[in-house]
N, C-alpha and C positions, 0 to 999 in steps of 0.2 A: 505493500499500499504506499504511495507516496506522501513524502510529509511536505510541509510547507514553512518557510521560516520568515517570519515577518521582523525586520530589524528596523528599529526606529531609534536613533541618536537623539535625545532631547535634553537640552539644558535649560536652566531658568535664566536666560539671557536678559539682564536689564534693557528695557526699553521694547522690548518684543511683545505681540499681543497675545502670547500664550499659544499660539498653533504651533504644530510640531515643525522643528527645523531640521533638515536632514543635513548631516555632516559626512562629508565624503573624505575618510582618512586614507592615507598613501599607504597601499597594500606592504607589508615587509615581512620578511622571514629571517634573513641571516644574522641578524642584529639580536632579534628576540631569542633566536636559537642558542645563540652564543651566552647570552645571558643566564639564560635558564638552565644550561648545562650542569652547574653546581647544583640547581634543586633537583632535578631529576632527568638525569642521564638517559638518553635514547640509545636504543642500539644500534650500531653502527650503519646497519642496513636500513634503518628506518627513514623516511623522506622527511625532509625537514618541514616544520609546521609553518603554515601561511595564516598570519593573524594581521589585525589592524593594528597600529602602534596606539600606546595609550594614550588618551588626549587629557589635555589640562582641564581640570574642574574651573567652571565659571563661577562657583559659589563658594570655595574654599581655595584660597590662594595656598600654592605650594603643594597642593594634591593633585596627583595624576589618576586616572580611571582606565584600567586594564579592559581589553576587549570582551565583551560578554558572550561573544561567539567562541571562545577559546579558553581552556584552561590553562593555568600558569604553566602546566607541562609542554602546552603549544597543541595538547590535542583539542581538534575542533568539537564544539558543543552541537550536536544534532539531536534531532528528535527521536525518541524511540519508535518502533514498529507501531502502528497505528495511533500515533499522536502527532500534535503540531506544537512548535514552540515558537516564542516571540522574545526577542532581546532588545536591549536597547539602554539608553541613560536618559535619567529624568531627575530634575533637580540635585545633580550631582552624585547621585548614585545608580550604578549599573543593575539591571534586572534580568532576570530570567522567568519565562513562565512557561508551562508546558501544559497542553490540555489535551486528555485523551479523546478519540473520536466518539467513543461510548461514555462520554461525560455524564457524571451521576448529580451534576450540579454542585458538587462540593469542591472547596477550596482549601488546600494546606499552606500555610504562611511558615517558611522556614526562617529562622534567624541564627546566624553564623556567631561563633564564638571570638574570642580575643585574639587579635594578629599582630600584636605589637604595635609600634609607633610609627612605621614607615610612611612613606608618603603614597605607596599605590594601593588604591582600593581595587577590590575584585568581588565578582560574585562566582559562587559556585554551586553545585547541586547537592541536595540532600542525599544521605546515604539509603534513605527508603525511597528514593526516586522510583524505582522500577515497580516497588511495591504498591506505591501510591496509583500509579498510571494503570497497573493489573487490575485493582480495584475500582477504577474509574473516577479517581480523585485528580482534579488538576492541583498543580502547585505552583507557588511562585516564591521566589527569593531575591534579596538586595545585598549589594555590597555594603551599604550604609555610605554615606557621603564622607565619613572620616574613619581613621583608625584610631587605635588606642582603646582604653576601658571607657567608652562612649555609650552609655546605656539610652540617653535620651534620643541621639540621633537613630540608634537601632530601632525604637520603639517608633519614631515619626516615619522612618522611611519604609519599615515593615509594614505598617498600619496604611500608609499610602498606596500598597500594593493592591489593595481591595478596589479602590476606584481606578486604579491603572489597569487591573484586570479587565474590568467592564469596559474600559476605553478601546483597548487594544486587541479584545475579543469580540465586542459587541454583545456579551452576555454578563449578566450579574449572577454572581455565586447566589446560590439560597442557602448556602451554611458555610461558615469559615471556621477552621480550626488553626490553632496556633502550635507551633513546636519550635525547639532552639536549644542548642548544646552549649555548654559552658557559660561564657557570658550571654549567650543565646538564651540561656535559660533565664536568666536574670531579665532580659529583654522581654521574653514570654510572659515571666509572671508581672511585670510592671504594665505590658500590653493588655493584657486581660482585666487587670483593674481600672486602667485608665480608659478603656473604650469596652465597658462590661456588656453593652449590646451588640457589639460587633463579632463577639465569638461565641462558639457553641461548647468549645472544649480545648485543653491545652494538654501538651506532653513535653515538658522539659525533661532533658536529659544531662546528668553530671551538671546540673544547674547551679549557678550562684544564687540560690533562694534566700540566702540570709543577707543579702546586699553588703553593706559596710563590714558586717562580722567576718567577712573573708579576710578584709585586711587586718582586722583585730588579731585573727589567728596569725596572720604571718609576723605581727608584732610580737606575740605571745611566743611564737617557736624560736625568734632570735633572742628575746629577752631572757627566756628560762635557759636557752642553752648557754648564754653568757655568764648568768647566776651560777649555774651548777659547774661551771669550768672556772669559776672563779676570777673571770676577767671583767672588768669594769669597762662600762660602755656608756655613751652618752647619746641622748636624742634629741633632735634628729641626727645630729653629727655629720660626718661628712666620709666620702666613699674611701679614701685613703686610711682612714681611722678606723673604719668599719673592716676594710681588708687585713689591717694588722691585727684587729680582734680575733678574726675568723682564723688566721694562721695559729693564734694561741687556743682557740675553742675546740677546733679539730681533734688535735692530738689528745687533750684533756677527756674529750668524749668517746673517743675511739677505743673499742674493747675494755672500758673501765666501768665501776659501778655508775659513777656520775652520768656515762653515756646510756646506761641502761634506764637509770631514773629519768633521763629526758624522754627517752621513748615511751617510758609509763606515762608521762605528762603528755607527750602528744596524743597517746592513744585515747586517754580520757578527754582531752581537748577536741578530738576530731571524731567523735560518736561513741567513745566509750569501750569497754573490754569487748573483744568481737573476734571472729575466726579470721586468721590470715593477716593479723597485723604484723607479728614479727618478719614475715616476707616483704609484707609493704614497706615497713620501716627499712629493711635493707635496701629494697628497691630504689626507693626515693634518696636514701642517704649516697648510694651510689651515684644518682644521676646529677647532671650540671644544670645550672640554674638557667634562666632566660638572659637573653641579651639584653643590656650591656653587662650583665653580671654573669655570663656564662663560665667565667674562671672560677666561680664559687660553686660550693655544695648547693643542690637546689633549694631547699628550705631558707637557708641562710643568704641566698641572693635575692630572695623576696622582701627582704627586710623593708619595711617601708619608710625608715629612716633613710634609705637611698632612693627610694623613688617618689617620694613627699606625698604617697598615698594618703587620704583623709582616715583617721581611726577615731574610734569613740574612746582608746584609752583603755590602760587596765587599773584605774585607781582603786577598782572595787572588785577585781577579779581575784579569786581565790584558787591557786594553782593546787591539783592533786596529781599525785602518783599512785595512789590505792582507792579502794572503794570502801575504806572502814568508814563506819558512822561520823566518826570525827577525825580530823587531820592529826595525822602523826607528829611528832617532834621535828623529825626531817621535813615534812611538808611545811611547817611553820617556819623553820629556819630557811627554807628555798623562799616562800613568800617575802621573807622579810630582807633577803639579798636581793630580790627582783627589782630592777629600776622600775618606777611607777612613771606612766607617762599621761598626761591629761588629754581630752579630746582636743585634737589636731587637725588642721586642715580644713578645706571646705567640705564638709560632711554632706552639704546639700547637694554635692555634684555627683553623687552616687544615689539615684533613687531609691526609695525605700520601697521595700516590698512589705505591704500591710499585712499579708496574710487573709486576705478577705476574698479567696476566689470565689466569682460570680457564676462559674461554669464548672463543670467536672474537670479535674486536674489530675493527670496519672503520670507519676515521675520514676525514673529509675537512675541509679546511682552506685557506682562501684565502692565495696566496703574499703579496698585498700587505697582508694585515691586521696593522696595527701597534699593535691595540688587544690582541687575544690574539694574539700573533705566531705564524707558522708554526714556529718554533722550539719550542713547546710540543709539537709532534709529535715533534721529534726528541730531545727530554728523554725522551719516553715510550718511543720506539724503543730508546733507549740502555737504560734500566732493564729493559725487557722482554728485550733481549739478554743482559743481565747475569745475568738471573734464569732464561735458558735457555726463553724465552717468546716468541722473536722470531716463531715460526711461528704464534703466535695473533693477531699484529698486522698490520694492512694499513692503510697511509695513502696517502690520494689527494690531489694536490695540485691545485688550482683556480685558474684564472688570474684572480682578482677582487681587487679592491682594497678592499673594505669588508670589515666583520665581519659573518660568517655571510652572505656574498654569494654565494648558490646559487641555480641555477636549479632548477625542479622536476624536470627530467629527471635532473640532477645527483643529486639526492637519491634519486629512484626508483632510479636504477640502482644506487646503493650499497645502498639497503635489500634490493633484489631480489638482489643480489649476496651480501649477507651471509645472506640466508635460505637461498640456494643451498649456501652453504658450510655452514651448519649442517646442512641435510639430506644433502649429499652427503660431507662432509668434504674436498670439493676446495677448497683456499684460492685465492681470487680473485687477479687481478692488483692491484699497487700501484704506487706509485712509490718509488725508491732515495733516498730522503730523508736517509739517512746517507752517501751518495755524494757528495762536494763537487763533483767534475766533472759528476755527472749533474745536480744541483741547478743549477749553473751554466750548463747547455746552454740554448741559445736555445728548443728546443722542450720544456723541462720545464714539466709542467702541462697540455701540450695533450691527453694521452692521455683525461684524464677529465674535461676541460672540454667542457660542452655548451652552445654560443652564447658566442661571443667578445664581450667587453666592449671597446668602443672606447676606453673611459678607460683601459684596461689599457695601452696605448701601446706593445704589443709582440704583433702577431700572430703566430700560429702559423705557423711556416715552411711553405712550400709551398700 
């Protein structure tokens, strides 16, 4: 069956009347292929990709927008069999839309995650793309108009896809679902609360559902490591001083009782005693952090004192390394040594997730994720409970170590169960993530894990 590609490059140019303006970009291949070789080397026999050059944004100076008709690897984006795609640029954000020939009238919006602070924005396709189309769902995705941890532009540009979909297809969706991964989960949670009548359901995955509390966790990881290592630090400090501190922290916490105590503190800070944590701690301890701090251990490179990320602070935080009713003497000593930081930075720049879902929300999260930890689910669950919305939230734990480490079967099952929930009103099963004993059970996470990961180090019982 033939497919149609409708390509419209449209920017909000000052002085224009709002009609679509077609921009013809000079075709190129060799330059882009050379740049991308370091990102995704192609086989020697592969033909060089042919893509349009990135175009400057007319709404955000310094930002360039990659061709939505190509992946960053240079692979052309084309329609799946039995579907039509539409791509373009509007208001500084690239978009992709795909509509199956047997469209069921429903649209899924996909919100991508954090992509660093580079100048090039790009749109990609959701991992469940084929599943959506096979089930008759259309989908749409945006690059957002800017990179960085920018949730508001993500919400705005994703929501704009609903109207854009109707404009480019000539058909208005009867129902819209929202999904997003990592920071895209934050975008998803904010979008459904900001536009409650626009959506029928949501599926965040590995999402930052606790908003600014993610940066509080990064703060806690760094400050407890320093305290347990006996290294004095300042906040916010400077990069050179923090790197000098890390050089002393790492050997003090490697293979030592203090290092085990740090692991125990992090386990409780990221969701509580649970299966797979020893392997998760080893995995993330061996990983390098994100640029520009990729020379540092992963968690220590996320220290908010380096990035300037806003935090609520830790003035009233009690750090625990055990599950005893009352803190031990060692825990009290730790709390006395930890540097205390007041609320810092523009906390309003990180949109709050109130925990008032207006529609069914089904979420997936890896138990071993120490980048966006499992505790993000618990924060959201507690907020929903306090607002009388617990019945609208289902969380499922997956026994994975990485960030967004899900199998296609796990994602497909989650999406299908969400759709059934929307259609029938019957709430699907989930995990008791607020029950400490349930979370600590050796079988926790087995129910919704499809395909065990050997690296997890804790096979499901039986």
